[in-house]
N, C-alpha and C positions, 0 to 999 in steps of 0.2 A: 729735608728742609722744605717746609711748606711755603707757598707763595700765593698771594691774591693777584688775580689778573682782572683788571677793570676795563670794560668797554662801554663808554658812553655812546648813545646813539640817538639820532634824530632823522626820521624818514630815510632809513637805510635798508629798505626792504629788498633792494636788488643785490646787496652785497653782504648782509649780516650773516647769512648762513655760511658763506665762505670764511668769514672772520672766525666764527665759532668753530668750524671744522679745523681751522689751523691751531686752535687751542687744544682741541681733542687729539690732534696729531703730535703733540709735544712728546719728546722722549722723556722729559721730566713730568711725571704724572701726579705729583703731590701739589695740587692746586685747588683753589676755589675760583669760580668765575662770577663776577658781578656784572650783570647787564643793566645799565642805568639809562632808562628812557628819559628823554628831554621833551616830552609833549608831542610825540610823533602823531601825525595825522594819516599815515599810511598803515600798512600791515606789519610794520616793524615790531611793535609791541606784541602782537599776536604770535609772531614768529619766535620771539624771545621766550614767551610764556609756554610755547609748545615743546621746548626742549626738556626731555626726561632724563635728568641726572641729578642726584642729591648734591653735587658740587656746584650746581648752577643756581644762582639767586637773581631774581628780576625785581627791580624797583621802579615804580612809576607813581607820580603824584598828579599827572595830567597837565603840568605846567611846563612852560618853555623858559627855563632859567639860564640857558646858555652853558657853554662848555666848562668854563672855569668853576662855576658853582657845582656842576656835576662831578668834576674831578675832586674837589674838596670833599664832597659827600662820600665818594668812593673811599677816600682816605679814612674817614671816620667809621665807615662800615666794615672795612677790611679786618678779617680775623687774624691775619698773620703779619709777621714782622717785615715782610718784603712785599712790595707792590709793583706789579708790571703794568705799564700803560699799553694801550692799543686803540687805534681808531676803527670804527665799525665798517669802513669800506676798504680796509687793508687786510693783508695776511702776514704771517710770519713763518720763518723757517722752523721746521720741527725741532731743531736743536737750539733755538734762540734761548729759551728759559734755562735749559740745562747749562749752557755756556755762561750765561750771565750770573746765575747763582754760583757757579764754580769760581768765577772771577771775584765776587764779593767774599766768598768763603776764604779765599786765599789772600785777601788783602783787607785786613781789619781797619785800615785807615780810610778806606773808601766808603762813600755813602750811596753813590749812583754808578750805574754802568749803562752805556748805550752801544749801539752797533752801527755798521754801515747799512746801506739800503740798495735795493733795486727799485728804480723808478719804472712803473709799468702803466700800460694803458688800462682802460676800464675792462678790456677783454683779457688782461693779464699778459699782454705781449711786452717783453722787456724793452725799455727805451734806452736806459743807461744805468750806471751804478755809481754810488758815492760812498767812498770810504775815506775817513780822515787819516792823514799820514802819520799823525802823532798819536800817542796813547793818552795824553792829558791835554787840557786846554786852560789858558790863563784868562783872567778878566780882560786884559788888553786885547787878546786874540778874539775874544767873543765880541768885543766892540766893533771889530771890523768884519766879522762874519759869524753868522749863527750856524756853526758846524755841527751842533748837537741834534741828532735825530730825535725829535721830541716824543713821538709816539712809541719809540723803541726803548724808552727809559725803563729800567728796573731799579728801584731805590728802596732804602730802608724806610719803613713807615714813619719812624721818628724824624727822619729828614723832612718828609712831606708835612708832618705835623708842625715842625719848626718853620717851614717855608710854604705856606698856602698860596694858591693861585690868586691873583688879583681879579676879583669878580667884576670890576668896573670896566675891564677891557673886553672888547668884542672880538679882537683878533690878537695874535702875537702874545698870548698869555704865557706861553712857554718861554719865549725869548726874554720877556720881562722877568720871569722867575730865575732864569740863568744869570742875568745881569745883576739882579738884586742879591741873590745868594752869593755869587762870586765877589761882589762888592763888599759883602759882609764876611768874606773869607769862610764861607760855608758851602763850597761847591767842590767837594772832593770826588771828582768823576773820572772814570776810566773808559776809554774806547776799546771795543773789540773790533779789530780791523778785518771784519768779514761782513758782507751784505746779508744780514739775517732778518731784515725787515723788508716787506714787499709793499711799496707805497703807490697806491692808485692816485697818480698825480695829474692825469690827463684833464680832468674836469675841475681842478683846483686853481687854475690860472685864470683870473678875471681882473679887469681893469679896476673895478671898485675895491675888491679885496686887496689888490696890490697897493693901491693908493692909501687905503686905510691902514694897512700894515706899515707903510712908510710914515704915515702921520704919527702913529703910536710909537714907532721906532725913534722918531725925532724927539718925542717927549722923554723917552728913556735915555737918550744921549744927553739931554739937558740935565738929567738927574744923576746919571752914572758915568758920564763921559769925561769928567775932570777937565783938564786944560785942553783936551782934544775935541771937546764937544762941538765947536763950530765947524771944524773940518769934517766931522762925522755927519753933521746936519746937512752941510753942503753936498757931501757925497751921497747922502740919502735922496736929496732932491734930484740930483743928476740921474741916479739909478731909477727913480720913479718916472722921470721924463723919458728915458730910453725904453724902459719896459712898456710904458703907455704907447709910445710910438710903434713898437713891434706888435702890440695887441691890436691897435687900430688898423694896422696893415695886415692883420690876420697871420702874423708870424709867431703865434703862440708856441709852435713846435720848436722854434729856435730857443725860446726861453727855457723849455724843458731840457733840451740837449745841452745847453751851456751850463746847466746846474751839475751835470755829472760827466762821467767818462764813458766813451763808447765801449760796449762789451765786445772784446776781441778774443778773450780767453774761452775757448770751446768747452773746456772742462767746467768752468764756472757756469756757463750757459746750460750745459748738460745737467749740472747739479740743480740749478733752478727749475728746469723743466721737470725733472724727476720728482722734486719736492712738491711742485704744484699738482702733479698727478697723484701723489700720495695723499695730499690734503683733499683733493676732489673725491678720492675713493673712500674717505671716511664715512661710515654709516652711523648717522646720529639716530638716537631713539627719540620718538615723539610721543607725547601724551595723547591718549584717545580723546577725540572731541565729543 
C-alpha cells in the first residue's frame, strides 16, 4: 500500500535533512515524498532539490502562502490514496508509517490515524512524551483539549479533499480542521498509543504565537462550541493570561513540561535513542552540483 508523505517547509535549513532522513528510515518503503517550499530565503530549497531519489518531488513557486495553503496543495498533488503529514523541523519513528497504515487497513470505518509524541529540544534531547489515553476522541473532548498530534496525522486523501484547511488562519489551522470536521460528523480518527512522532517544541513557545492561537481558538469556540462556548472562551482567556505570565517570567520550560509526562521508562528512552541513531546514520544520495 503506497502513501504520500508531505513536508511543507519555510527556512528550515537546520533541520530539513533530519526530517528527510526519518522518511528514508521508514520500515514501510512504499512512499512518495513531496517537499513543498513556502518561499524560503535560506538554503532549504537547495537542500530539498539536492536529494537524489525518484520518489522525492520538490515544489516551489517562490511565494510565501503560509502553511494551510501548502497543505491543501500537497493534497491535490498526492499520487496515492493515503497522505501522511510531517513538519520540516521534526522527525518520526521508523515504524510510524507502517503502524499507521496497518491501523487504517484493519479498520475500514476510519479516515485518520495519529500517534503520541516525544517532545524534544532542538538538539533532540527528550523533554517529555504525550500519549492520549483513549483510542478515539469526541467533538466535546476536542473542545476542551486539542489532543490530536497534528503533524503525525495519516489520513485518506478523500478525507483531506472533503476537509481542506482554512487558508485564512495564520495558526491553529489543524485545530480548526478537527473541530469543523468533528462538528460535521466526519472525524473518524484513531490514536496509536505510542510516541511515534518526535516534535521539536523548544522554539515553538512564544508569547505572540500563544496569544494568536488563543484568539483564533475563541473564534472557533463561538462557531463550534454550542451552549458551552462562553465557558470555553473564558477558559481560553485564563489560559492565555497564565501562559503569558510564565513566558514573561522566562519560565517557558514549565509550559513544555506541563504539556507532557516525564519519561521514566528506561526502555522507552532507549528505544528513542536507538531510533535517533538509526535515522542519523541514513546515507542520503545527493545530486551532483
